[in-house]
C-alpha positions as CSV (number, residue, x, y, z in Angstrom):
1,M,8.9,-16.1,1.1
2,Q,6.2,-18.2,2.9
3,E,5.7,-21.7,0.6
4,T,8.4,-23.7,3.2
5,E,7.7,-22.0,6.3
6,P,6.9,-25.0,9.2
7,Q,4.1,-23.7,11.7
8,L,5.3,-21.1,14.1
9,R,4.4,-20.9,18.2
10,P,4.4,-18.1,19.0
11,C,5.6,-16.8,22.2
12,A,3.8,-15.5,25.0
13,S,2.2,-11.8,24.8
14,L,3.8,-9.3,27.7
15,T,1.2,-9.7,30.5
16,T,3.1,-8.4,34.1
17,R,5.0,-5.3,34.7
18,E,9.1,-5.9,34.0
19,S,12.4,-4.0,33.9
20,A,15.0,-3.9,32.0
21,D,18.4,-2.3,30.7
22,V,16.8,-2.2,26.8
23,V,13.7,-2.1,25.2
24,I,13.3,-3.0,21.6
25,V,10.0,-2.5,19.6
26,G,9.7,-4.7,17.3
27,G,11.0,-7.7,16.0
28,G,12.2,-8.0,12.4
29,Y,15.9,-7.8,11.5
30,V,17.1,-4.7,12.1
31,G,14.8,-5.3,15.8
32,L,16.6,-9.2,16.2
33,W,20.4,-7.9,15.1
34,T,20.0,-5.2,17.7
35,A,19.3,-7.4,20.3
36,L,22.4,-10.1,19.0
37,T,25.1,-7.1,19.0
38,L,23.8,-6.3,22.7
39,S,24.2,-9.4,23.6
40,E,27.5,-9.4,22.4
41,L,28.4,-6.0,23.8
42,S,27.2,-6.6,27.1
43,P,25.7,-10.5,27.5
44,E,24.4,-8.9,31.5
45,K,22.6,-6.3,30.2
46,K,18.5,-7.2,30.5
47,V,17.2,-7.2,27.1
48,V,12.9,-7.4,26.1
49,V,12.3,-7.3,22.6
50,L,8.1,-6.4,22.0
51,E,6.5,-7.6,19.1
52,R,2.9,-6.4,17.6
53,D,2.7,-10.3,16.0
54,V,5.2,-12.6,15.3
55,C,9.3,-11.5,14.7
56,G,9.5,-11.4,11.6
57,G,5.8,-10.7,10.4
58,G,6.2,-8.1,8.9
59,A,8.5,-7.3,6.1
60,S,11.6,-9.4,7.4
61,G,9.4,-12.3,6.8
62,R,7.4,-11.6,3.0
63,N,10.3,-10.1,1.3
64,G,12.1,-11.2,-1.7
65,G,15.6,-12.5,-0.3
66,F,17.8,-10.5,-2.2
67,V,21.3,-10.3,0.5
68,M,22.6,-6.7,-1.4
69,S,25.6,-4.7,-0.6
70,W,25.6,-0.4,-0.5
71,W,27.8,-0.4,-3.2
72,P,24.6,0.1,-5.8
73,K,23.5,3.0,-3.2
74,I,27.5,4.7,-3.5
75,A,26.0,8.0,-5.0
76,S,23.8,9.0,-2.3
77,L,26.4,7.6,0.5
78,L,28.5,10.3,-1.6
79,A,25.7,13.0,-1.0
80,F,25.6,13.8,2.4
81,M,29.4,12.2,3.5
82,D,32.7,12.3,3.0
83,V,35.0,8.9,0.9
84,E,36.1,7.6,3.9
85,S,32.6,7.0,5.3
86,A,31.0,5.9,2.0
87,R,33.9,3.9,1.5
88,F,33.8,2.6,4.8
89,L,29.9,1.8,4.9
90,A,30.4,0.2,1.8
91,N,31.9,-2.3,2.6
92,A,30.8,-2.7,6.1
93,S,27.6,-3.1,4.1
94,E,29.6,-6.3,1.0
95,H,30.9,-7.7,5.3
96,A,27.5,-7.8,6.4
97,I,27.3,-10.7,3.1
98,E,29.5,-12.9,5.0
99,E,29.1,-12.7,8.3
100,L,25.5,-13.5,7.7
101,R,26.6,-16.4,5.5
102,A,29.1,-17.4,9.0
103,F,25.8,-16.4,11.3
104,C,23.4,-19.4,9.5
105,E,26.2,-21.9,9.8
106,L,27.5,-21.6,13.3
107,H,23.8,-21.9,14.8
108,A,22.7,-23.9,11.9
109,I,20.2,-22.3,10.7
110,D,18.7,-23.5,7.2
111,A,17.9,-20.1,5.3
112,H,18.5,-21.4,1.8
113,F,21.8,-19.3,1.9
114,R,23.2,-18.7,-1.5
115,R,26.1,-16.9,-2.9
116,A,25.1,-16.5,-6.2
117,G,25.6,-13.2,-7.0
118,W,23.3,-10.5,-7.7
119,L,22.3,-9.5,-11.6
120,W,21.8,-5.5,-12.3
121,T,19.8,-5.9,-16.1
122,S,18.3,-3.2,-18.4
123,T,15.1,-5.0,-20.0
124,S,13.7,-2.0,-22.2
125,E,15.8,1.0,-24.1
126,A,15.2,3.3,-21.9
127,Q,16.7,1.4,-19.1
128,R,20.2,1.2,-21.2
129,D,23.2,1.6,-19.0
130,S,21.5,2.0,-16.0
131,W,24.9,1.0,-13.7
132,A,27.1,3.3,-16.1
133,A,27.9,6.5,-13.2
134,T,27.6,3.8,-10.3
135,V,30.3,1.7,-12.2
136,E,32.1,5.3,-12.7
137,T,31.8,6.5,-9.3
138,C,33.3,3.0,-7.6
139,A,35.9,2.8,-9.9
140,R,37.4,6.5,-8.8
141,L,37.4,5.2,-5.7
142,G,39.1,2.6,-6.5
143,M,36.7,-0.3,-6.1
144,R,35.0,-2.5,-8.8
145,P,32.5,-5.0,-7.1
146,F,30.4,-4.8,-10.4
147,E,31.7,-6.6,-13.7
148,A,29.9,-6.0,-17.0
149,V,28.0,-8.7,-18.7
150,A,27.8,-8.7,-22.7
151,P,23.5,-9.3,-23.6
152,A,24.2,-12.9,-25.6
153,E,25.3,-14.2,-21.5
154,V,22.8,-12.5,-19.6
155,A,19.6,-13.6,-21.7
156,R,21.5,-17.2,-21.5
157,R,21.9,-16.2,-17.4
158,T,18.9,-15.4,-17.1
159,G,16.8,-17.3,-19.1
160,S,15.4,-14.9,-21.1
161,A,16.5,-12.6,-24.3
162,I,14.1,-9.9,-22.7
163,H,17.5,-9.0,-20.7
164,R,19.8,-6.8,-23.1
165,A,23.1,-6.3,-20.9
166,A,23.8,-6.1,-17.5
167,V,26.3,-5.6,-14.5
168,F,27.0,-8.6,-12.0
169,E,27.9,-7.9,-8.8
170,R,29.0,-11.3,-7.0
171,S,29.3,-10.8,-3.2
172,N,25.5,-10.8,-3.3
173,A,23.5,-13.6,-1.9
174,T,19.5,-14.8,-2.0
175,V,17.6,-16.4,1.2
176,Q,15.0,-17.7,2.4
177,P,13.8,-14.7,4.7
178,A,11.3,-16.4,7.1
179,A,13.7,-19.0,7.6
180,L,16.5,-16.5,8.8
181,V,14.5,-14.5,11.0
182,R,13.0,-17.3,12.5
183,G,16.4,-18.3,13.6
184,M,17.4,-15.4,14.3
185,R,14.3,-15.2,16.8
186,R,16.3,-19.2,17.6
187,V,19.1,-18.1,18.6
188,A,18.1,-15.1,20.5
189,M,15.6,-17.1,22.9
190,E,19.0,-19.1,23.1
191,R,21.0,-16.2,24.4
192,G,18.4,-14.9,27.3
193,I,16.9,-12.2,25.1
194,R,13.0,-11.8,26.6
195,I,10.6,-11.6,23.2
196,Y,6.8,-11.3,23.7
197,E,4.8,-11.4,20.6
198,N,1.7,-10.4,19.5
199,T,2.0,-7.7,21.9
200,P,1.5,-4.2,20.4
201,V,2.9,-1.2,21.8
202,L,0.7,1.6,23.2
203,E,2.5,4.3,24.7
204,I,6.3,5.2,25.6
205,G,7.0,7.3,27.8
206,H,9.6,10.1,27.4
207,D,10.7,10.5,31.1
208,I,14.3,8.1,31.9
209,P,12.9,5.3,32.6
210,S,10.8,4.9,30.2
211,V,7.2,3.3,30.5
212,I,6.8,0.7,27.9
213,R,3.5,0.2,27.5
214,T,1.2,-2.1,26.4
215,A,-2.5,-4.2,26.8
216,E,-1.5,-5.9,29.6
217,G,1.5,-5.2,30.4
218,E,4.5,-3.0,30.7
219,V,8.5,-2.0,30.9
220,R,10.3,0.1,32.4
221,A,14.1,0.1,30.6
222,P,16.7,3.3,30.5
223,A,17.4,2.9,26.2
224,V,14.3,2.1,24.7
225,V,15.4,1.6,20.7
226,L,12.4,1.7,17.8
227,A,12.8,-0.9,14.7
228,T,9.7,-1.0,13.5
229,N,10.5,-0.2,9.8
230,A,7.2,1.0,8.2
231,W,5.2,1.0,11.2
232,A,7.0,4.5,12.2
233,A,5.1,5.8,10.5
234,A,3.0,6.4,13.8
235,V,5.9,8.8,15.5
236,P,5.6,11.8,14.4
237,E,9.2,12.7,13.9
238,I,9.4,10.1,12.2
239,A,6.7,10.4,10.0
240,R,8.1,13.2,8.2
241,L,11.5,11.2,7.5
242,I,9.9,7.7,5.4
243,V,6.7,7.0,3.6
244,P,5.3,3.4,3.7
245,V,4.8,2.0,0.2
246,N,4.3,-2.0,-0.6
247,S,6.1,-4.2,-2.8
248,S,4.0,-7.6,-3.9
249,I,5.4,-10.5,-4.9
250,V,3.9,-14.1,-6.6
251,V,5.4,-17.0,-6.1
252,T,5.2,-20.5,-9.5
253,E,5.1,-24.1,-8.7
254,S,7.9,-26.0,-8.7
255,I,9.1,-26.5,-11.9
256,P,13.0,-27.0,-12.1
257,E,12.9,-29.3,-15.1
258,R,11.5,-25.9,-16.7
259,L,14.3,-23.9,-15.2
260,K,16.7,-26.0,-17.1
261,A,15.1,-26.1,-20.0
262,I,15.6,-22.4,-20.6
263,G,19.1,-22.0,-18.7
264,W,17.7,-20.3,-15.2
265,T,19.9,-22.7,-13.5
266,G,23.3,-20.6,-11.9
267,G,20.5,-18.8,-9.0
268,E,21.5,-15.2,-9.9
269,A,20.0,-12.6,-7.7
270,I,18.2,-10.7,-10.7
271,T,17.0,-7.5,-11.1
272,D,15.9,-5.1,-13.3
273,S,16.2,-0.9,-14.2
274,Q,12.5,0.2,-13.3
275,L,11.9,2.8,-10.8
276,M,9.4,0.7,-10.3
277,V,11.7,-2.6,-10.0
278,D,11.0,-6.5,-10.9
279,Y,12.9,-8.4,-8.3
280,Y,13.5,-12.0,-8.8
281,R,14.7,-15.6,-8.3
282,T,14.6,-19.0,-8.2
283,T,14.2,-21.2,-5.2
284,R,15.7,-23.9,-3.8
285,D,13.2,-25.8,-4.5
286,G,12.3,-24.7,-8.3
287,R,10.4,-22.2,-8.6
288,I,10.0,-18.6,-9.4
289,A,9.3,-15.4,-7.0
290,F,9.2,-12.5,-8.5
291,G,8.4,-9.2,-7.1
292,K,7.5,-5.5,-8.2
293,G,8.1,-2.4,-6.2
294,T,4.4,-1.3,-6.7
295,G,5.0,1.2,-4.7
296,A,0.9,1.7,-3.1
297,L,0.8,4.1,-0.3
298,A,-2.1,4.2,2.3
299,R,-3.8,7.2,3.2
300,G,-1.9,8.8,6.9
301,G,0.8,6.4,6.8
302,V,-1.5,3.5,8.1
303,I,-0.2,0.3,7.7
304,D,-3.2,-1.1,6.6
305,A,-4.2,-4.7,3.7
306,T,-2.5,-3.3,1.5
307,F,0.5,-4.1,2.8
308,S,-0.7,-7.8,3.2
309,Y,-2.1,-8.0,0.1
310,H,-2.4,-6.1,-2.8
311,R,-4.8,-7.4,-5.5
312,Q,-3.7,-5.0,-8.0
313,G,0.4,-4.9,-6.6
314,C,0.8,-9.2,-7.1
315,A,-1.3,-9.1,-10.7
316,M,1.8,-6.1,-11.6
317,A,3.8,-8.5,-10.5
318,E,2.3,-11.7,-12.5
319,H,1.9,-9.5,-15.6
320,D,5.3,-8.6,-15.5
321,F,6.9,-12.0,-15.0
322,R,4.9,-13.2,-17.9
323,R,6.0,-10.4,-19.9
324,S,9.6,-11.7,-19.0
325,Y,8.8,-15.1,-18.9
326,P,6.3,-15.9,-22.1
327,M,8.0,-19.6,-22.0
328,L,6.2,-20.2,-18.9
329,S,2.9,-18.8,-19.6
330,N,1.3,-21.9,-18.3
331,V,2.6,-22.2,-15.4
332,R,1.1,-21.3,-12.3
333,I,0.9,-18.9,-9.5
334,T,0.2,-20.9,-6.2
335,H,1.3,-18.0,-3.5
336,A,0.5,-13.7,-3.8
337,W,1.2,-11.4,-1.3
338,S,2.4,-7.8,0.0
339,G,4.3,-6.5,2.4
340,P,5.6,-2.4,3.4
341,I,8.7,-0.8,3.1
342,D,9.7,2.6,4.7
343,R,10.8,4.8,1.8
344,T,13.2,7.3,2.3
345,Y,13.9,10.0,-0.1
346,D,17.6,8.6,-1.1
347,S,16.8,5.0,-0.1
348,L,19.1,5.0,2.6
349,P,18.5,4.4,6.1
350,V,18.0,7.0,9.0
351,F,19.3,6.8,12.5
352,G,18.5,9.0,15.3
353,T,17.2,9.3,18.5
354,L,13.3,11.3,19.3
355,S,13.9,15.0,20.0
356,G,13.9,16.0,23.5
357,T,15.2,12.6,25.0
358,S,19.0,11.2,25.3
359,H,17.6,6.8,25.2
360,I,14.0,6.5,22.4
361,H,16.7,5.8,19.5
362,Y,15.6,4.8,16.3
363,G,16.7,3.2,12.7
364,V,14.3,3.7,10.0
365,G,13.9,3.7,6.0
366,W,15.3,0.6,4.8
367,S,13.9,1.4,1.3
368,G,13.7,-2.5,0.2
369,N,17.3,-3.2,1.5
370,G,17.3,-4.2,4.5
371,V,18.3,-8.1,4.9
372,G,22.0,-7.2,4.2
373,P,22.0,-4.1,5.9
374,S,20.0,-4.5,9.4
375,R,23.1,-5.8,10.3
376,I,25.2,-2.6,10.1
377,G,21.5,-1.7,11.4
378,G,22.0,-3.7,14.4
379,R,25.7,-2.9,15.1
380,I,24.2,1.5,14.9
381,L,21.1,0.8,17.1
382,A,23.4,-1.4,20.0
383,S,25.8,1.1,20.3
384,L,23.4,4.0,20.7
385,A,21.8,2.2,23.4
386,L,24.4,1.4,25.4
387,Q,25.6,5.1,24.8
388,R,29.9,3.6,22.9
389,K,31.4,7.0,21.9
390,D,32.5,3.7,18.4
391,E,32.9,4.6,14.5
392,W,28.8,2.4,14.3
393,S,27.0,5.2,16.6
394,G,29.5,7.5,14.9
395,C,29.2,6.8,11.4
396,A,27.4,9.2,8.9
397,L,23.9,7.7,8.7
398,V,23.7,9.2,12.5
399,A,21.5,12.2,12.8
400,R,22.1,13.1,9.5
401,Q,20.1,15.3,7.8
402,A,17.4,13.2,5.5
403,K,14.9,15.0,3.2
404,P,12.1,15.6,4.7
405,F,8.4,14.2,2.3
406,P,5.5,16.5,2.7
407,P,3.7,16.6,5.7
408,E,-0.5,14.7,5.2
409,P,-2.4,15.2,3.3
410,V,-0.2,16.4,0.7
411,K,2.3,13.4,1.2
412,Y,-0.3,11.0,0.4
413,L,-1.8,13.1,-2.3
414,G,1.3,13.8,-4.3
415,G,2.2,10.4,-3.9
416,S,-0.2,9.1,-5.3
417,L,0.2,11.5,-8.2
418,V,3.5,10.7,-8.4
419,R,3.5,7.5,-8.0
420,G,1.1,6.7,-11.3
421,A,2.9,9.4,-13.2
422,V,5.3,6.7,-13.4
423,R,3.4,3.7,-13.3
424,R,2.7,4.7,-16.8
425,K,6.1,5.8,-17.4
426,E,7.7,2.5,-17.3
427,S,4.8,0.7,-18.6
428,R,4.8,3.2,-22.0
429,E,8.8,1.9,-22.0
430,A,8.6,-1.6,-21.7
431,V,7.3,-1.9,-24.7
432,G,9.4,0.8,-26.3
433,A,6.8,3.6,-26.7
434,R,7.4,7.3,-25.5
435,P,6.0,8.2,-22.4
436,R,4.4,11.6,-22.4
437,A,5.7,14.5,-20.8
438,I,3.4,15.0,-17.9
439,D,4.3,12.1,-16.7
440,M,8.1,12.2,-17.0
441,M,8.1,15.6,-16.0
442,L,6.0,14.2,-12.1
443,A,8.2,11.2,-12.5
444,K,10.9,13.8,-11.6
445,F,9.3,13.7,-8.1
446,A,9.9,10.2,-7.3
447,P,12.3,9.4,-4.6
448,S,15.2,7.3,-5.0
449,G,15.4,3.8,-6.0
450,L,17.0,-0.1,-4.8
451,E,20.1,2.1,-6.8
452,D,21.4,5.3,-7.7
453,K,21.0,5.4,-12.0
454,S,22.6,7.2,-14.7
């Protein structure tokens, strides 16, 4: 969230020729966690981070601030790995939330970390018991991360009777995302990691060492990590694995007394069960941050203005906020923005090494849930860069056969058609109307969402 950001002094751009042991392209959560993990595993290594904007200028600095696990995606994990591997990664994602708390405490990062849990709710009849299969799958694994919440209780805790029922995942937290990424950036620089901002990468050589060229400089390194989120769509080999879609957030004026009056005081992160998910929380200064996965695409995967401020997307987020909290109809919206999501078909990340190379590694496809799991991503990418054979480089997310999207222009045209169908379907379901058969049919082609739904 952006309403309390202090002024940032960018790092210098790269204007010289340098050498490094590892070059990381991208200064968001994944890139910075990779750099920080490298500094722990091999402090003697020289690590350079190249960021086209400022660190966190992409999704890392403008997301909803939800710190979630992968338990809601347990069925998707089990679809391509064994039970032991799925349990390992889900447990690791839950542990990453506590690691983030400890990291912020150790380094005095005021990221507004609050561990108040997550309410996965239903707000229409169509969403009823969306979590049932996920809860059952967890139980079969001997795990019970979710607690049932009665209708009256969820309405009380969320401050709105639109919420019909819910399950609660206690481990989850919220943060001020920009404050977190800036704190990580500070720690990285304190450890001697060189960060160059406002430095777009123009070319990456595939020889060893790679020559990474920018407008005014270059870096040579025997290992390269691509941690560019939706911008990875510019790499042909990776483009088929992800589709960049947008998400939009609106933020209200500070209304702490109004929040007390409606009973929304627990600090929980909240989502509904739509594919175009509504996600919302309160902030430390008494605002409501209300986001919606609006799913707008850009032609050819180009990250354009659609992913910074999308008027239609922000209007959709405000519409759902007003519908969810009609008693706050006179509350002003003071901030609104959009951001990019690198969605895979199953909404889980993919890690790999570019074909024809042994040293250019990537991790993409965070699909709107990267704040917590990016800690795992940093471990995986650091191990790949250092050629370590461990539980991270060998985990089932590495080199998996993820379902590809069709090539352009089919991806854009087909994706836009499916998005429109999902939007119409869920708009009708929200008011208790039956969707059109054609929209229900087309919506089945949509990628998986934030959670595996029944």
